[in-house]
C-alpha positions in Angstrom: 5.9 7.8 5.0 6.6 11.1 3.4 4.7 12.7 0.5 1.2 12.6 -0.7 -0.5 9.3 -1.2 -3.3 8.9 -3.6 -6.0 6.4 -2.5 -9.5 5.4 -3.4 -12.4 6.4 -1.1 -12.7 2.7 0.0 -9.0 2.6 1.0 -9.4 5.8 3.0 -12.3 4.3 4.9 -10.4 1.1 5.5 -7.4 3.2 6.9 -9.8 5.1 9.2 -11.3 1.8 10.4 -7.9 0.3 11.1 -6.9 3.4 13.1 -10.1 3.3 15.1 -9.6 -0.3 15.9 -6.0 0.3 17.0 -7.0 3.2 19.2 -10.3 1.8 20.6 -9.6 -1.9 20.9 -5.9 -2.7 20.6 -4.6 0.2 22.7 -6.8 -0.6 25.8 -6.0 -4.3 25.4 -2.2 -3.5 25.5 -2.6 -1.3 28.6 -4.6 -4.1 30.3 -1.8 -6.6 29.4 0.8 -4.3 31.0 -1.3 -3.8 34.1 -1.8 -7.6 34.5 1.9 -8.3 34.0 2.8 -5.5 36.5 0.6 -7.2 39.2 2.7 -10.4 38.9 5.6 -9.0 40.8 9.2 -7.8 40.2 9.4 -6.0 36.9 13.2 -6.6 36.5 12.7 -10.2 35.7 9.2 -10.2 34.4 9.3 -11.3 30.7 5.5 -11.0 30.4 5.8 -7.3 31.3 8.7 -6.7 28.9 6.7 -8.4 26.1 3.6 -6.4 26.9 5.6 -3.1 26.9 7.2 -4.0 23.6 3.9 -4.9 22.0 2.5 -1.5 23.2 5.5 0.3 21.6 5.0 -1.5 18.3 1.2 -0.6 18.4 2.0 3.0 19.1 4.4 3.1 16.2 1.8 1.7 13.9 -0.8 4.2 15.1 1.7 7.1 14.5 2.5 5.8 11.1 -1.1 5.4 10.1 -2.0 8.9 11.4 0.9 10.3 9.4 -0.3 8.5 6.3 -3.8 9.8 6.8 -2.5 13.3 7.0 -1.0 13.0 3.5 -3.9 11.1 1.8 -5.7 12.5 -1.2 -8.7 10.8 -2.5 -8.8 9.9 -6.2 -12.1 10.5 -7.9 -12.4 7.5 -10.2 -14.9 9.3 -12.5 -12.2 11.8 -13.5 -9.6 9.3 -14.5 -8.0 10.2 -17.9 -7.6 7.0 -20.0 -5.6 8.6 -22.7 -2.4 7.8 -20.8 -1.4 5.5 -18.0 -2.2 7.0 -14.6 -3.1 5.8 -11.1 -6.3 3.6 -11.1 -6.2 3.0 -14.8 -6.3 -0.6 -16.0 -3.5 -1.3 -18.5 -3.3 -4.1 -20.9 0.3 -4.8 -21.8 2.1 -7.2 -24.0 5.5 -8.6 -22.9 7.2 -8.3 -26.3 9.9 -11.0 -25.5 7.4 -13.8 -24.7 4.4 -12.3 -26.5 2.3 -12.7 -23.4 -0.5 -10.2 -22.6 -1.2 -9.1 -19.0 -3.5 -6.6 -17.4 -2.6 -4.5 -14.3 -4.4 -1.8 -12.5 -2.0 0.9 -11.1 -2.7 1.7 -7.5 -1.1 3.2 -4.5 1.6 1.2 -2.6 -1.0 0.4 0.2 -3.5 -1.0 -2.3 -1.0 -3.1 -4.3 -1.9 -6.8 -4.5 -0.1 -8.6 -7.3 -2.3 -11.7 -7.0 -5.3 -9.7 -8.1 -3.5 -7.6 -10.8 -3.0 -4.5 -8.7 0.5 -3.1 -9.0 2.0 0.0 -7.2 2.7 3.1 -9.2 6.1 3.0 -7.5 6.9 -0.6 -8.6 9.4 -1.0 -11.5 6.7 -1.8 -14.0 4.4 0.9 -12.6 7.1 3.6 -12.8 8.0 2.6 -16.4 4.5 2.6 -17.8 3.2 5.7 -16.0 2.3 8.5 -18.5 2.6 6.2 -21.5 -0.1 6.0 -24.2 -1.4 3.1 -26.2 1.1 1.8 -28.7 4.1 3.1 -26.7 6.9 0.7 -25.5 8.0 0.8 -21.8 11.4 -0.7 -20.9 11.5 -2.2 -17.4 14.8 -3.1 -15.8 14.5 -6.5 -14.3 17.1 -8.8 -12.7 17.0 -10.9 -15.9 17.6 -7.8 -18.0 15.4 -5.3 -19.8 11.8 -6.3 -20.4 9.8 -4.5 -23.1 6.1 -4.0 -22.6 3.8 -2.5 -25.3 0.9 -0.5 -23.9 -2.1 -2.1 -25.7 -5.1 -0.6 -24.0 -6.0 1.7 -21.1 -9.3 1.7 -19.3 -11.0 2.5 -16.0 
């Protein structure tokens, strides 16, 4: 994960909690599982030991990735969001001009994206195309079915 990631204060706290849990709970549990598997005899043919070592390696990779992400995090102050144009954390009401359907999305970081609740990543195809646009402007999104045009109707916090 290279580059700066913009997140809300809540997301930063969640990332810190996740890291603390991995280091304080999951890492000791992984070490214990390895020790228990080691006690069961010959390590050459000990599938339980191999699995425990692999799980530990995956956990350490997750810890390293999260530490790297935390090093590049910048908190977004929601009170300073400019609603004159589409930017991260703005809620955007769009109209799909082809089907005349209106949708509302909030632009968020990749880690916070959850399409089911209307949060899309600023690096998603729609997010990239509407970023920086103002109400009334048209954004063209390249989709597998062709180009989809969205009109920016409203921007809010």
